[in-house]
Structures are given as structure tokens and as C-alpha cells.
Biotite code that builds the C-alpha atoms (Angstrom):
import biotite.structure as struc

atoms = struc.array([
    struc.Atom([62.012, 117.228, 116.117], chain_id="A", res_id=1, res_name="MET", atom_name="CA", element="C"),
    struc.Atom([63.025, 119.603, 118.704], chain_id="A", res_id=2, res_name="MET", atom_name="CA", element="C"),
    struc.Atom([64.721, 122.877, 118.087], chain_id="A", res_id=3, res_name="LYS", atom_name="CA", element="C"),
    struc.Atom([68.187, 122.213, 118.679], chain_id="A", res_id=4, res_name="LEU", atom_name="CA", element="C"),
    struc.Atom([70.753, 125.186, 120.482], chain_id="A", res_id=5, res_name="ARG", atom_name="CA", element="C"),
    struc.Atom([73.565, 126.341, 118.148], chain_id="A", res_id=6, res_name="PHE", atom_name="CA", element="C"),
    struc.Atom([75.939, 124.841, 120.810], chain_id="A", res_id=7, res_name="GLU", atom_name="CA", element="C"),
    struc.Atom([74.201, 121.268, 120.421], chain_id="A", res_id=8, res_name="GLN", atom_name="CA", element="C"),
    struc.Atom([74.263, 121.426, 116.691], chain_id="A", res_id=9, res_name="LYS", atom_name="CA", element="C"),
    struc.Atom([77.639, 122.002, 116.952], chain_id="A", res_id=10, res_name="LEU", atom_name="CA", element="C"),
    struc.Atom([78.148, 119.050, 119.276], chain_id="A", res_id=11, res_name="ALA", atom_name="CA", element="C"),
    struc.Atom([76.384, 116.674, 116.695], chain_id="A", res_id=12, res_name="ILE", atom_name="CA", element="C"),
    struc.Atom([78.344, 118.170, 113.786], chain_id="A", res_id=13, res_name="ALA", atom_name="CA", element="C"),
    struc.Atom([81.592, 117.464, 115.252], chain_id="A", res_id=14, res_name="ASN", atom_name="CA", element="C"),
    struc.Atom([80.548, 114.027, 116.539], chain_id="A", res_id=15, res_name="THR", atom_name="CA", element="C"),
    struc.Atom([79.432, 113.126, 113.145], chain_id="A", res_id=16, res_name="ILE", atom_name="CA", element="C"),
    struc.Atom([82.732, 114.655, 111.404], chain_id="A", res_id=17, res_name="ALA", atom_name="CA", element="C"),
    struc.Atom([84.550, 113.068, 113.686], chain_id="A", res_id=18, res_name="GLU", atom_name="CA", element="C"),
    struc.Atom([83.087, 109.730, 113.079], chain_id="A", res_id=19, res_name="GLN", atom_name="CA", element="C"),
    struc.Atom([83.253, 110.104, 109.212], chain_id="A", res_id=20, res_name="ILE", atom_name="CA", element="C"),
    struc.Atom([87.051, 110.950, 109.807], chain_id="A", res_id=21, res_name="PHE", atom_name="CA", element="C"),
    struc.Atom([87.390, 107.679, 111.288], chain_id="A", res_id=22, res_name="ARG", atom_name="CA", element="C"),
    struc.Atom([85.902, 105.994, 108.699], chain_id="A", res_id=23, res_name="GLU", atom_name="CA", element="C"),
    struc.Atom([87.763, 107.307, 105.689], chain_id="A", res_id=24, res_name="GLN", atom_name="CA", element="C"),
    struc.Atom([91.374, 106.565, 108.228], chain_id="A", res_id=25, res_name="SER", atom_name="CA", element="C"),
    struc.Atom([90.032, 103.168, 108.629], chain_id="A", res_id=26, res_name="LEU", atom_name="CA", element="C"),
    struc.Atom([89.747, 102.718, 104.757], chain_id="A", res_id=27, res_name="THR", atom_name="CA", element="C"),
    struc.Atom([92.919, 104.177, 104.292], chain_id="A", res_id=28, res_name="ALA", atom_name="CA", element="C"),
    struc.Atom([94.731, 101.905, 106.906], chain_id="A", res_id=29, res_name="ASN", atom_name="CA", element="C"),
    struc.Atom([93.118, 98.940, 105.467], chain_id="A", res_id=30, res_name="ARG", atom_name="CA", element="C"),
    struc.Atom([94.394, 99.870, 101.966], chain_id="A", res_id=31, res_name="MET", atom_name="CA", element="C"),
    struc.Atom([97.773, 100.487, 103.146], chain_id="A", res_id=32, res_name="ASN", atom_name="CA", element="C"),
    struc.Atom([98.082, 97.449, 105.184], chain_id="A", res_id=33, res_name="TRP", atom_name="CA", element="C"),
    struc.Atom([96.715, 95.547, 101.786], chain_id="A", res_id=34, res_name="ASN", atom_name="CA", element="C"),
    struc.Atom([98.994, 97.379, 99.559], chain_id="A", res_id=35, res_name="LEU", atom_name="CA", element="C"),
    struc.Atom([101.818, 96.442, 101.600], chain_id="A", res_id=36, res_name="THR", atom_name="CA", element="C"),
    struc.Atom([100.607, 92.527, 102.253], chain_id="A", res_id=37, res_name="PHE", atom_name="CA", element="C"),
    struc.Atom([100.474, 92.720, 98.407], chain_id="A", res_id=38, res_name="GLN", atom_name="CA", element="C"),
    struc.Atom([103.724, 93.915, 97.508], chain_id="A", res_id=39, res_name="GLY", atom_name="CA", element="C"),
    struc.Atom([105.420, 91.111, 99.589], chain_id="A", res_id=40, res_name="PHE", atom_name="CA", element="C"),
    struc.Atom([103.225, 88.659, 98.070], chain_id="A", res_id=41, res_name="MET", atom_name="CA", element="C"),
    struc.Atom([104.221, 89.671, 94.657], chain_id="A", res_id=42, res_name="ILE", atom_name="CA", element="C"),
    struc.Atom([108.286, 89.515, 95.866], chain_id="A", res_id=43, res_name="ALA", atom_name="CA", element="C"),
    struc.Atom([107.263, 86.394, 97.157], chain_id="A", res_id=44, res_name="ALA", atom_name="CA", element="C"),
    struc.Atom([105.808, 84.917, 94.178], chain_id="A", res_id=45, res_name="PHE", atom_name="CA", element="C"),
    struc.Atom([108.717, 86.353, 91.951], chain_id="A", res_id=46, res_name="ALA", atom_name="CA", element="C"),
    struc.Atom([111.163, 84.508, 94.546], chain_id="A", res_id=47, res_name="LEU", atom_name="CA", element="C"),
    struc.Atom([109.689, 81.357, 94.281], chain_id="A", res_id=48, res_name="VAL", atom_name="CA", element="C"),
    struc.Atom([108.881, 81.537, 90.710], chain_id="A", res_id=49, res_name="ALA", atom_name="CA", element="C"),
    struc.Atom([112.644, 81.954, 89.765], chain_id="A", res_id=50, res_name="ALA", atom_name="CA", element="C"),
    struc.Atom([114.046, 79.541, 92.579], chain_id="A", res_id=51, res_name="ALA", atom_name="CA", element="C"),
    struc.Atom([115.123, 76.188, 91.632], chain_id="A", res_id=52, res_name="GLU", atom_name="CA", element="C"),
    struc.Atom([112.741, 74.051, 93.380], chain_id="A", res_id=53, res_name="LEU", atom_name="CA", element="C"),
    struc.Atom([111.224, 70.690, 92.428], chain_id="A", res_id=54, res_name="THR", atom_name="CA", element="C"),
    struc.Atom([108.153, 70.754, 90.532], chain_id="A", res_id=55, res_name="GLN", atom_name="CA", element="C"),
    struc.Atom([105.226, 69.888, 92.933], chain_id="A", res_id=56, res_name="PRO", atom_name="CA", element="C"),
    struc.Atom([106.968, 72.462, 95.829], chain_id="A", res_id=57, res_name="ALA", atom_name="CA", element="C"),
    struc.Atom([107.147, 75.313, 93.654], chain_id="A", res_id=58, res_name="ARG", atom_name="CA", element="C"),
    struc.Atom([103.613, 75.018, 92.006], chain_id="A", res_id=59, res_name="ILE", atom_name="CA", element="C"),
    struc.Atom([102.220, 74.556, 95.463], chain_id="A", res_id=60, res_name="TRP", atom_name="CA", element="C"),
    struc.Atom([103.668, 77.558, 96.631], chain_id="A", res_id=61, res_name="LEU", atom_name="CA", element="C"),
    struc.Atom([103.045, 79.394, 93.581], chain_id="A", res_id=62, res_name="GLU", atom_name="CA", element="C"),
    struc.Atom([99.192, 78.461, 94.180], chain_id="A", res_id=63, res_name="VAL", atom_name="CA", element="C"),
    struc.Atom([99.103, 79.443, 97.860], chain_id="A", res_id=64, res_name="ALA", atom_name="CA", element="C"),
    struc.Atom([100.717, 82.779, 97.202], chain_id="A", res_id=65, res_name="ILE", atom_name="CA", element="C"),
    struc.Atom([98.279, 83.722, 94.344], chain_id="A", res_id=66, res_name="CYS", atom_name="CA", element="C"),
    struc.Atom([95.175, 82.245, 96.757], chain_id="A", res_id=67, res_name="VAL", atom_name="CA", element="C"),
    struc.Atom([96.447, 84.382, 99.584], chain_id="A", res_id=68, res_name="ALA", atom_name="CA", element="C"),
    struc.Atom([96.863, 87.273, 97.418], chain_id="A", res_id=69, res_name="GLY", atom_name="CA", element="C"),
    struc.Atom([93.246, 87.166, 96.430], chain_id="A", res_id=70, res_name="SER", atom_name="CA", element="C"),
    struc.Atom([91.665, 86.270, 99.773], chain_id="A", res_id=71, res_name="VAL", atom_name="CA", element="C"),
    struc.Atom([93.236, 89.476, 101.357], chain_id="A", res_id=72, res_name="VAL", atom_name="CA", element="C"),
    struc.Atom([92.364, 91.323, 98.493], chain_id="A", res_id=73, res_name="ALA", atom_name="CA", element="C"),
    struc.Atom([88.855, 90.257, 99.070], chain_id="A", res_id=74, res_name="GLY", atom_name="CA", element="C"),
    struc.Atom([88.947, 90.554, 102.742], chain_id="A", res_id=75, res_name="VAL", atom_name="CA", element="C"),
    struc.Atom([90.357, 94.186, 102.560], chain_id="A", res_id=76, res_name="THR", atom_name="CA", element="C"),
    struc.Atom([87.065, 94.696, 100.019], chain_id="A", res_id=77, res_name="ILE", atom_name="CA", element="C"),
    struc.Atom([84.649, 93.618, 102.702], chain_id="A", res_id=78, res_name="VAL", atom_name="CA", element="C"),
    struc.Atom([86.372, 96.050, 105.453], chain_id="A", res_id=79, res_name="GLY", atom_name="CA", element="C"),
    struc.Atom([86.295, 98.880, 103.318], chain_id="A", res_id=80, res_name="ILE", atom_name="CA", element="C"),
    struc.Atom([82.590, 98.488, 102.062], chain_id="A", res_id=81, res_name="ARG", atom_name="CA", element="C"),
    struc.Atom([81.898, 98.076, 105.819], chain_id="A", res_id=82, res_name="ALA", atom_name="CA", element="C"),
    struc.Atom([83.584, 101.603, 106.651], chain_id="A", res_id=83, res_name="ALA", atom_name="CA", element="C"),
    struc.Atom([81.608, 103.180, 103.589], chain_id="A", res_id=84, res_name="GLN", atom_name="CA", element="C"),
    struc.Atom([78.298, 101.527, 104.659], chain_id="A", res_id=85, res_name="THR", atom_name="CA", element="C"),
    struc.Atom([79.066, 103.292, 108.228], chain_id="A", res_id=86, res_name="GLN", atom_name="CA", element="C"),
    struc.Atom([80.114, 106.595, 106.312], chain_id="A", res_id=87, res_name="SER", atom_name="CA", element="C"),
    struc.Atom([77.020, 106.636, 104.338], chain_id="A", res_id=88, res_name="SER", atom_name="CA", element="C"),
    struc.Atom([75.045, 106.000, 107.364], chain_id="A", res_id=89, res_name="TYR", atom_name="CA", element="C"),
    struc.Atom([76.909, 109.144, 109.026], chain_id="A", res_id=90, res_name="LEU", atom_name="CA", element="C"),
    struc.Atom([76.451, 111.316, 106.156], chain_id="A", res_id=91, res_name="LYS", atom_name="CA", element="C"),
    struc.Atom([72.574, 110.547, 106.046], chain_id="A", res_id=92, res_name="ASN", atom_name="CA", element="C"),
    struc.Atom([72.292, 111.475, 109.721], chain_id="A", res_id=93, res_name="GLU", atom_name="CA", element="C"),
    struc.Atom([74.141, 114.900, 109.169], chain_id="A", res_id=94, res_name="PHE", atom_name="CA", element="C"),
    struc.Atom([71.449, 115.579, 106.399], chain_id="A", res_id=95, res_name="ARG", atom_name="CA", element="C"),
    struc.Atom([68.937, 114.434, 108.248], chain_id="A", res_id=96, res_name="ARG", atom_name="CA", element="C"),
    struc.Atom([69.929, 116.737, 111.432], chain_id="A", res_id=97, res_name="GLN", atom_name="CA", element="C"),
    struc.Atom([71.040, 119.835, 109.151], chain_id="A", res_id=98, res_name="PHE", atom_name="CA", element="C"),
    struc.Atom([69.682, 119.429, 105.476], chain_id="A", res_id=99, res_name="MET", atom_name="CA", element="C"),
    struc.Atom([66.664, 118.665, 103.689], chain_id="A", res_id=100, res_name="LEU", atom_name="CA", element="C"),
    struc.Atom([68.698, 117.795, 100.235], chain_id="A", res_id=101, res_name="ASN", atom_name="CA", element="C"),
    struc.Atom([71.994, 118.125, 98.358], chain_id="A", res_id=102, res_name="GLU", atom_name="CA", element="C"),
    struc.Atom([70.693, 120.976, 96.820], chain_id="A", res_id=103, res_name="PHE", atom_name="CA", element="C"),
    struc.Atom([69.466, 123.178, 99.737], chain_id="A", res_id=104, res_name="VAL", atom_name="CA", element="C"),
    struc.Atom([71.706, 125.102, 102.312], chain_id="A", res_id=105, res_name="LYS", atom_name="CA", element="C"),
    struc.Atom([72.122, 123.645, 105.407], chain_id="A", res_id=106, res_name="PRO", atom_name="CA", element="C"),
    struc.Atom([70.310, 124.681, 108.826], chain_id="A", res_id=107, res_name="ASP", atom_name="CA", element="C"),
    struc.Atom([74.276, 125.264, 110.225], chain_id="A", res_id=108, res_name="PHE", atom_name="CA", element="C"),
    struc.Atom([76.506, 127.826, 109.545], chain_id="A", res_id=109, res_name="PRO", atom_name="CA", element="C"),
    struc.Atom([79.751, 125.432, 108.793], chain_id="A", res_id=110, res_name="TYR", atom_name="CA", element="C"),
    struc.Atom([79.915, 123.510, 105.328], chain_id="A", res_id=111, res_name="PRO", atom_name="CA", element="C"),
    struc.Atom([79.281, 119.767, 105.937], chain_id="A", res_id=112, res_name="ARG", atom_name="CA", element="C"),
    struc.Atom([82.066, 117.415, 106.524], chain_id="A", res_id=113, res_name="PRO", atom_name="CA", element="C"),
    struc.Atom([81.831, 115.122, 103.325], chain_id="A", res_id=114, res_name="PHE", atom_name="CA", element="C"),
    struc.Atom([81.700, 115.438, 99.630], chain_id="A", res_id=115, res_name="SER", atom_name="CA", element="C"),
    struc.Atom([78.694, 115.415, 97.644], chain_id="A", res_id=116, res_name="ALA", atom_name="CA", element="C"),
    struc.Atom([76.917, 112.016, 96.949], chain_id="A", res_id=117, res_name="ASP", atom_name="CA", element="C"),
    struc.Atom([79.010, 112.235, 93.276], chain_id="A", res_id=118, res_name="ARG", atom_name="CA", element="C"),
    struc.Atom([82.458, 112.992, 94.332], chain_id="A", res_id=119, res_name="ASN", atom_name="CA", element="C"),
    struc.Atom([82.227, 110.580, 97.071], chain_id="A", res_id=120, res_name="SER", atom_name="CA", element="C"),
    struc.Atom([81.096, 107.591, 94.758], chain_id="A", res_id=121, res_name="LYS", atom_name="CA", element="C"),
    struc.Atom([83.584, 108.355, 92.554], chain_id="A", res_id=122, res_name="ASN", atom_name="CA", element="C"),
    struc.Atom([86.361, 107.868, 95.299], chain_id="A", res_id=123, res_name="ALA", atom_name="CA", element="C"),
    struc.Atom([84.921, 104.951, 96.547], chain_id="A", res_id=124, res_name="ARG", atom_name="CA", element="C"),
    struc.Atom([85.152, 103.249, 93.358], chain_id="A", res_id=125, res_name="PHE", atom_name="CA", element="C"),
    struc.Atom([88.805, 103.930, 93.267], chain_id="A", res_id=126, res_name="VAL", atom_name="CA", element="C"),
    struc.Atom([89.612, 101.353, 96.481], chain_id="A", res_id=127, res_name="SER", atom_name="CA", element="C"),
    struc.Atom([87.281, 98.965, 95.106], chain_id="A", res_id=128, res_name="ILE", atom_name="CA", element="C"),
    struc.Atom([88.898, 98.874, 91.484], chain_id="A", res_id=129, res_name="SER", atom_name="CA", element="C"),
    struc.Atom([92.469, 98.648, 92.725], chain_id="A", res_id=130, res_name="ILE", atom_name="CA", element="C"),
    struc.Atom([91.730, 95.672, 94.948], chain_id="A", res_id=131, res_name="LEU", atom_name="CA", element="C"),
    struc.Atom([89.586, 94.381, 91.955], chain_id="A", res_id=132, res_name="GLY", atom_name="CA", element="C"),
    struc.Atom([92.399, 94.780, 89.756], chain_id="A", res_id=133, res_name="VAL", atom_name="CA", element="C"),
    struc.Atom([94.818, 92.712, 92.618], chain_id="A", res_id=134, res_name="LEU", atom_name="CA", element="C"),
    struc.Atom([92.088, 89.882, 92.449], chain_id="A", res_id=135, res_name="ILE", atom_name="CA", element="C"),
    struc.Atom([92.263, 89.708, 88.697], chain_id="A", res_id=136, res_name="LEU", atom_name="CA", element="C"),
    struc.Atom([96.168, 89.748, 88.918], chain_id="A", res_id=137, res_name="MET", atom_name="CA", element="C"),
    struc.Atom([96.018, 86.965, 91.146], chain_id="A", res_id=138, res_name="TRP", atom_name="CA", element="C"),
    struc.Atom([93.514, 84.769, 89.384], chain_id="A", res_id=139, res_name="VAL", atom_name="CA", element="C"),
    struc.Atom([95.721, 85.491, 86.164], chain_id="A", res_id=140, res_name="SER", atom_name="CA", element="C"),
    struc.Atom([98.865, 84.241, 87.671], chain_id="A", res_id=141, res_name="LEU", atom_name="CA", element="C"),
    struc.Atom([96.863, 81.449, 89.086], chain_id="A", res_id=142, res_name="LEU", atom_name="CA", element="C"),
    struc.Atom([95.873, 80.431, 85.490], chain_id="A", res_id=143, res_name="SER", atom_name="CA", element="C"),
    struc.Atom([99.407, 80.750, 84.224], chain_id="A", res_id=144, res_name="VAL", atom_name="CA", element="C"),
    struc.Atom([100.605, 78.669, 87.156], chain_id="A", res_id=145, res_name="VAL", atom_name="CA", element="C"),
    struc.Atom([97.846, 75.930, 86.637], chain_id="A", res_id=146, res_name="VAL", atom_name="CA", element="C"),
    struc.Atom([98.320, 75.943, 82.664], chain_id="A", res_id=147, res_name="TYR", atom_name="CA", element="C"),
    struc.Atom([101.858, 75.679, 82.868], chain_id="A", res_id=148, res_name="GLU", atom_name="CA", element="C"),
    struc.Atom([101.619, 72.566, 85.256], chain_id="A", res_id=149, res_name="HIS", atom_name="CA", element="C"),
    struc.Atom([99.261, 71.050, 82.861], chain_id="A", res_id=150, res_name="SER", atom_name="CA", element="C"),
    struc.Atom([100.887, 71.191, 79.994], chain_id="A", res_id=151, res_name="THR", atom_name="CA", element="C"),
    struc.Atom([104.518, 70.603, 81.027], chain_id="A", res_id=152, res_name="SER", atom_name="CA", element="C"),
    struc.Atom([105.981, 67.085, 81.017], chain_id="A", res_id=153, res_name="PRO", atom_name="CA", element="C"),
    struc.Atom([106.530, 65.662, 83.868], chain_id="A", res_id=154, res_name="ARG", atom_name="CA", element="C"),
    struc.Atom([109.519, 64.012, 84.769], chain_id="A", res_id=155, res_name="PRO", atom_name="CA", element="C"),
    struc.Atom([109.624, 60.649, 86.224], chain_id="A", res_id=156, res_name="VAL", atom_name="CA", element="C"),
    struc.Atom([110.912, 61.056, 89.744], chain_id="A", res_id=157, res_name="SER", atom_name="CA", element="C"),
    struc.Atom([113.710, 58.383, 91.164], chain_id="A", res_id=158, res_name="ASN", atom_name="CA", element="C"),
    struc.Atom([111.038, 56.717, 93.538], chain_id="A", res_id=159, res_name="ALA", atom_name="CA", element="C"),
    struc.Atom([109.280, 55.731, 90.765], chain_id="A", res_id=160, res_name="ILE", atom_name="CA", element="C"),
    struc.Atom([112.015, 54.645, 88.362], chain_id="A", res_id=161, res_name="SER", atom_name="CA", element="C"),
    struc.Atom([113.536, 52.336, 91.354], chain_id="A", res_id=162, res_name="ILE", atom_name="CA", element="C"),
    struc.Atom([110.198, 50.835, 92.450], chain_id="A", res_id=163, res_name="LYS", atom_name="CA", element="C"),
    struc.Atom([109.686, 50.034, 88.617], chain_id="A", res_id=164, res_name="THR", atom_name="CA", element="C"),
    struc.Atom([112.546, 48.675, 88.354], chain_id="A", res_id=165, res_name="THR", atom_name="CA", element="C"),
    struc.Atom([112.344, 46.566, 91.587], chain_id="A", res_id=166, res_name="GLU", atom_name="CA", element="C"),
    struc.Atom([109.061, 45.237, 89.993], chain_id="A", res_id=167, res_name="LEU", atom_name="CA", element="C"),
    struc.Atom([110.561, 44.378, 86.969], chain_id="A", res_id=168, res_name="GLN", atom_name="CA", element="C"),
    struc.Atom([113.375, 42.513, 88.611], chain_id="A", res_id=169, res_name="THR", atom_name="CA", element="C"),
    struc.Atom([110.737, 40.776, 90.970], chain_id="A", res_id=170, res_name="HIS", atom_name="CA", element="C"),
    struc.Atom([108.525, 39.634, 87.664], chain_id="A", res_id=171, res_name="ILE", atom_name="CA", element="C"),
    struc.Atom([111.893, 38.141, 86.149], chain_id="A", res_id=172, res_name="GLU", atom_name="CA", element="C"),
    struc.Atom([112.787, 36.348, 89.428], chain_id="A", res_id=173, res_name="ILE", atom_name="CA", element="C"),
    struc.Atom([109.079, 35.046, 89.289], chain_id="A", res_id=174, res_name="GLN", atom_name="CA", element="C"),
    struc.Atom([109.193, 33.880, 85.257], chain_id="A", res_id=175, res_name="LYS", atom_name="CA", element="C"),
    struc.Atom([112.833, 32.115, 86.167], chain_id="A", res_id=176, res_name="THR", atom_name="CA", element="C"),
    struc.Atom([111.476, 29.836, 89.165], chain_id="A", res_id=177, res_name="LYS", atom_name="CA", element="C"),
])
């Protein structure tokens, strides 16, 4: 590897630091968008649960809200993992350019633009955990909806009652002929 001048090292370090900052901003934005969306979905679920809707409409809406909340949280995990993967690549590139390992002082007079691996992993765990909890919440609510629907007595609709009455009347007319 050729020896870089200080200005070149500084330019490389600044570029890597800027890109790491972008990836961290992407993660923060994705979490903010997701949590905002999840708040609306929780409010929608509560409104549907409290509304006086017919049984099939309520169940379909509750299921749709639970599935949408889970899918959005899952897709957010994918987006956050992509940003984390890119950040890891950038950190490794910085190490390759300026330091041998975590314990050796870098060949650069400024501090590295990222935390130690252990701290970074702890921070990454938090965002993925929040999303995992949201998915678990939606799956739990979906389970309650399905269980409630499967155990509640189903009222006979007016359309079925009318058809049954018409059929009985038709049978009685046929018997009298």
C-alpha cells in the first residue's frame, strides 16, 4: 500500500465519517417513519375494535391492520439491517486505511468516527429489538382476533334466515301439491 499524504488521509477519513453518518441517519429516519406508522396503526386498531361494525367487517379490518403493522415492522428491519451492513463495511474500510485492530492506535491524529464494536452491537440490538417487539405485539393481537372470532357464536344473518324461510315455504307448497 502506498504511503498517503496527511491531506489524502484526512479526505478519506472525512468521506468515510460522512458516509457512516448518512447510514446512521437512514436508520434513525426508518425507525421514526416506522414508529409514526405504528402509532397510526395502533390507533386504527383501537378505533375498529371500539366501533360498532358488522362481524365480518370488523374481523377483516383488524386482521388487515395487524398484518400491515407486522409487514411494515419487518420491512423496516430489512432496511435497518442494510444500513448496518453498509456501516460495518465503512468501519472496516476505515480500519483498513488507518489502524490494525481495535487496540492499536490509528495511524491518524483524529479519533475514529464510530464507536467500539461492542458498543455498536449494543446500539444495533436496540433498534432491531423494538421492531421485534412490534411484530410480536401485532402477532399477539392477530391471535386474539382469530381466537375471539373462532369462539364467539355466529349470529344468523337476515339473508340466510330469509332464504331458509323461502325454502321451507317452497317445500310446504310442493308437499301440498
